[in-house]
N, C-alpha and C positions, 0 to 999 in steps of 0.2 A: 667599744664599741654600741652598739644602738639599744637603747634602753628598752626595747619592745623584743630584741631578739630572739630571747627563752619564752617570750609569751605563747598561748596554745594559737593555733589558727583563725582568724578572726571570721566571725560571720556578718555578711552584708545586711544592713538593712532591709528590707523588702516593703514596697511602696502599698501591694497589694497583695492577696492570697496567695504565696506561693506555690509553685510547681514543683520546687523540690525541696526536701526534710531540712531541717535543723537540728543542731543538737537540742535532744531533749531531755532539759534540765528536770524539768516536770512533768509527770506523765499519772495518769489513772492509779496504776499502781505505786506511786509515790507517797510513801507516809513522810508525816512530822512530830514535830512534838505535841501536839494537840490533839492529833490522831493514832491512839496507837496501834503498832501495828498486828497481825492477828498471833494466837498463844499457840503454837505446834502440838503442844502437849495437849491441848484440848479439843483437836481435829478429832479422836478416835469419840470421844463423846460427843461430841454434835453429830459426825455420823448417826451413830446409833439411836442419839433423840429422833433424826431428822427421817430415819427410817421406822422408827414407832408413831411419831406424826403421819405420816403416810397408810400404816396401815388403818389408823382410827379413823383418819379423816375417809379413806374406802369404803370402813365398813358404815358410818354416819350416813354416806349416799347412799349407798345400799338400800338403808334403813326409811331414805327419805324419799324414796322413787314414788313417782304419783302427788307428789304434795307438790302444791305449787310455790315458788318460792317468789320475794319482791326483785326485781334487777338492781345487781350491783357496779355504782359505777366509783372506776377509777380514774383517780389524773395523777399528772405525774409531777411528782414531790411535795403532795399534799401533805397540808400542815392538821394537827388533831386539834376540836375545836377550843378557841380561847378568846379571853374576853378584848371585842376588838379595842384597838386604841381611839381614844376618844377626838386624836385628831388627826390629820397627816403630819406624816413626818420626813423630812428631805435629810440625807446623810450625802454629802458631798464631800467625794476624797478627790484629792490633789496628788500626784506623780511628779515631782519637778522633774522636766527635761526629758516625757515621755515623748519621742517623736514617733509621729504616726508611721507605721510599716513595725513598730516595736512591736508589737501584739503579731507577729508573723515569724519574729526570729528563733520564737523556740514556744515550746506547749504551753497554752495558756487556757486551762482548760475553766479558770474559773472566769475569767476577762470574757470567755468566748459564751459562758452561760448567760452571763447580761447581757451579750448583745444581741445572742439568739431571741432571749426571750422580751427585749427591750428595742431603743433607737440606737443609731449609732449614726455619726456624720461620716458619709459615704467614705471619703476622703479627707477626713480629718479635719477637727475646730483650728479656724484663722486666730493668730493671737494678734492681738494689737500691736502696733509700731511705737518704741522699738519692743522687740522680744525679749526683753526680759524680764526676768524672776517679781520684782514688787509691781511694776507697773502692768503686770497681766493677773498678778492674782488679786492686786485693788480693781480693774476693771471687771473681771469677775465677779465681786463682793459689790461693786457698785453699779455696774451699767454704763459705764460713763469711760468714752478713751481718757489717756491720762492727762490730754490738755486742760478737762474739768473735773478730773478726782484730786490732781496736783500732783500724783507721784511720776514725774516725766523720765526718769530714769533712777537704775539703782544708786546714784549720787547727782546730785545736783544745786545749783545754785541760784538763791532768790535775789534779784537784785533789789527788790522792794523791801524785804527783808535785811539785806545785806547780810547774809546768813546760809549755811550750804548742809545741807541735808545728807545725812547717812543713814544705810540701814539701821535698824534699831530704835532709831530716835521714835519715841512715841509722844509727839507733843501734838495735841490736835491741830496747831495751825499748818501744819503740814498736808494732811489729808482729808482732803476737802469730799464732798457729797456724801452717799447716806450708805453704809454698804449693808447687806442684808443679815446681820445679825443685829444691827439696828433696827431697821425695818423693824425686824419682830418682835423685839423687845418694846419700840414705840408704840404696837398696836395694842398692847398691854391685854394679851387672852396667851398668850405665849412664852417657853424661857426657850432662850436659844444658849448652843456652846459651841468654842473653837479649839481648834487644835494648833496653835503653830503657824495658823493665818496670820501673812503681813497685812500691818493695821487693826490686827481682831484686840491687841493687849493697847489700842487709845479709848483711854476713856473719856467717854462724851454723852450728854443727855443721859436718857436710862442704862446705857450700856456702861455698867462699872468695873467691868471685867474680874468678876470676883472667880476666886481659885477655882471653885466646884466646877466652874461654866468654862473658864477661859484658861487654856495653861500658857503658860511663860516659855520662850523660847526656849529650848536645849537639844542641842541636836544628837546627845547620846542618849537619849531614852529610845529605848530598843521600838523597834514599831512594833512589836506584840503587845507591849504595856498600852502602844495608842491607839490599837485596834480595842483591847480590852479596857480600856477607860471609857470608851463610847459605848460597847454594850451594857456596860455596868448604867449606864441611863435608866438602861431597860428591865433592870431588876426591881421595878416595884409593882404593889399591889393597885396603886393609882396611877393607870397612866396617864392621867389628865395632864401631873408634872414632868412627862420625859420630855426633853427639849424636840420643839417642833421644825427647828432646823439645825446641823450642827456640819461640821465641816473637818477635814483630817487630813494634815499632811505629811507628804514626805520627801525626802530633800533628794532619795534616788528615782532614777536613774543618773540627773543631772551631773552627780559629784563623780562619777564613774565617766560621763561624757565628757565631762571637761577635763580630766585626768589623761585618758588613751584614746577617747576618739568614737563615734559612734557606732564603730562594727567590732571593734572589741569583744573579746569573751568576757570580761567584767560587764560588758552594758547589759550581757543577754543572760547573764548570771544575775545581773540584779533585778531585767524586767521580770524572771522568775522568782522572785523574792517579792514585788509587788503584787503580782499574782497570787501569790501565799497569800500575802496580806488580806488581798478580797477575795476569797477562799476562808479564811480565818473568818472575815466578817462574817460571809454567809453565813456560814456552819452556826456562829453564838446567833446569830437571827432565828438562825430556824430550830435551834435548840430552845430559844423563847418564844418560839411560836408566833412571831411579828415579821419573818422575811417576805411573807406576799402582799403583806399592808405597809412596807417603807420604801419609800422611793429611793434610789441611786443615784447620783449622780459618776461618774468615775470621768477623770480629766487629765489633762496638764495645762501649763501656762505659757510652752514653749516648746519647737524640736532641739535640734542640733545636728550643725555641721563639721564637718572634720576640716580641722584648720593644723598648718603647718607653718614655721617660723621662718621656714623659706619664702613665705608667700607673705611678707611682709611690707607694706607702704612708711618710710622712717620720714616724720615731717621735718626734722632736721637738716635731709638734702632738700629742701627749697630755700635755704639761706640759700645755697648757689645762684638759685634761679630768682632773687631779686626780694624774697618777702619770708620774712622771719615768723615763725608763730610759737611764740614763747612758752615754756611750758604750763606755767600759770593761767596760761587764757585757758587750756584745755582743760574743760570741766569732766567729759569723759570721753573714751577712745576704743580701740580693740577693732569691735564689729559695726559701730556706728561711734561718728565721732562730734563732739559739741563743743563749741570753742566760743568764749565771751571775751570777745578783745574788749578794752577800758575804755569809757563811755568818750574820753579824750582824746584818744587815738588819733593820727592825723590821716587814717585812712578811713572811708566806712565801712561797714560790712559787705557790700555791694565790692565796691573797689578791692578791698582784700578776697572775696572768694571768685574777682576777674582777675586777681593775680596767681590764685595758689591753683586754679586751674588750669591756668597756661602753662605755669611751671611743673604742675603734676603729669604733663604730658612727656614732658624732657628728663624724670629721674626714675629709678630702677622700681617697678609695679606700680607705677603711678598712675597708668591709666585704669587701673581696679579702684580709684576711690573717687568720687564725683562731690564738689562741695554745691551747697545752693545757701542765699540767705533761708530763712525757713520760709517767707512768705512764698517763695517759687519754689517749695518744696513738692510732689503733687498732688494733690486735694484727697486720694483713697486713700493717705497717711495717716490723715486728721489731725496734725500733729502742728499745729500754729498757733490756736488761741491762747497763750500762757506765757505771759513774760518769762516763766521758770525755762523755757525753751530757748537756749542757745542764740543768737541771732545767728549765729553760722552752725552748718549742720550737714556734715561728709556720710553720703550712702558708700557703703564698702561693699565689693564684690562678694558675693556666700567664696568662703573659706580662706577670704585674704584677711587679714589683722594689718591695723594703723596704730603706732606707739609714736613716740617723740624721738628715740635713741636706740641702739643698743645693736648689740656682735651679728651677724647675718650669720647663716650659712649652716644652721646646728640643724641638727637630723632630730630630734624631736618633734612628733607630731599629738596632738588633743583633738581638742572638739571645743565650740563658742556656739554662741546664739546672740540675739542682738540686732542680728538684719533686717532688711527689709522684710515686711512681712509674707509679700509676692512667693517668696523662694519657698516649693514643698518642703525643705525641710526644716521650715520652722514649724509647719504643724503641729496639730497634736491631735492627741483622741479625745472624741466625746461618745462620753457611753450613759443613756438614761435608762435605768430601769423598774419598775413597779406598780402599782394601781393605777396611776394617773398617765403612764408614759403607755405610745403605742407600741404593739408586740411585732416583734421579726421586723421592724420596717427599717431601712437607711433613707435618709434625707442630703443634700447638698450641703456642701461644708457654709457654715458661718461663722462669723464675728462673735468673741464669745461674750463681746457688751450683751447680747441677746439672753444670756444665762439668767442677769437679774429678774427678768420677767417672768422666767420660766416658772422660777420658783417661790414670786410671790404669788401668779396663778394655782398653783399646787396648794399653795396654804392658805390662799384667797384674801391674801390684806392686802389693803391699799400701798404703793410702792412708789418711791420717790423719782422725781423727775429724772429721766435717763437718756442713754443713747440707743436702747433698742429700738428693734422696730414694734409697731401696733400689728395685733395679729401673731406675731413669732411663734406663742407659748403654741397655737392651733396647728403646728406640722411637726411636733413632738408628742401633743398632749393628748390623749383618747377623751379624758373627764377633767375640767375644771370648772368651778361653780363662777358668773361673772364677780366680780369685786364690786363692793355697793359701797356709796358714798361718791 
């Protein structure tokens, strides 16, 4: 039996504001653990109170006829008077694998509240290549392409160190560039805090990853606890101690996207949960009277494409075509391929690529894999200038996967990313909201390396060298001070 045969009917990912309705998992009438439902027993008391209030108001209105009154100005979601924050604050939220269009899969009132009052990338945020979790989170943090920040994939080999990187390795030798949390503390005026962001546990310079400000990765920590930890930083009478930069990571909806693909109901439910967490943050900030003083950036690291095991290319099939790609040469595979042949091999990378592409023309699904020496990759990928990038890179067509060998013909389908960032399915969400962001504005899609300079502009701190475009912050910010120095 097909493993998905008993699942609810999936909801397709929509790339724009949908004209058809979707499953409303959350609605304005939905209550959750942080918002208690109304008490039916109190309804009668409430009605009586309202009735008496109306009578009193009417009496007062009649008794003051002819007395001039000052005009009353009301604003939506106005906050009570509160001591202003002593410095700008940025909270950056990452929802891993939040493909652009997911925000239309179900009602997402909290996300759309930020969109309505802030800036949105009209057609989504463009990830760096490869469209994988670690390269993109660290690109967002440093403003650098992977070839420059060092994390060129989730897994890779450094021929100069003769060592391999695996996720969770926090040795500074792997992590190049200067991430935002280091930039902030290096400035000397502010604190920074991180919550599960890749690279944040690397101790370097003034950034010591102290437990209060730097949470060690543990994906079992409930999402609610993560949000509440960020809110606790505001529970102080000395607002000068509040971190100027905070980030917050959720592993959903990436987890569900891999398991069931982007169009399954489980992904829709995960999107609703992310929206609920955004709402929890907003309510917490409002309760502390600081929501209108805080800049919120909501984004993802990459999108998600549907994949099926029947759409697979086996590297071992190339043996019959006169070229053997040994398993130990393959550094990464599936949605993008990286091959490191031995330096003393009798064929050069260029010769291996020529034989592979010729052989791929003759094997099953082979036309959906194109192999390059890295120097010949499209320049737009910015995937050349590092010895960590394997000399041979294979670009895989959307929806196909590459592996060494395995059984064919399985029915299971799921999701993956890592593909060429030109695919629309790899795009993710970007929303900026707060006192420094423009209001109700749509901007054209941009690459996530631009975000580093947006944050440093808001905080008015000097950033490190990066690949961002000079002047880009002006496209999304309504106010920021020129950086001195």
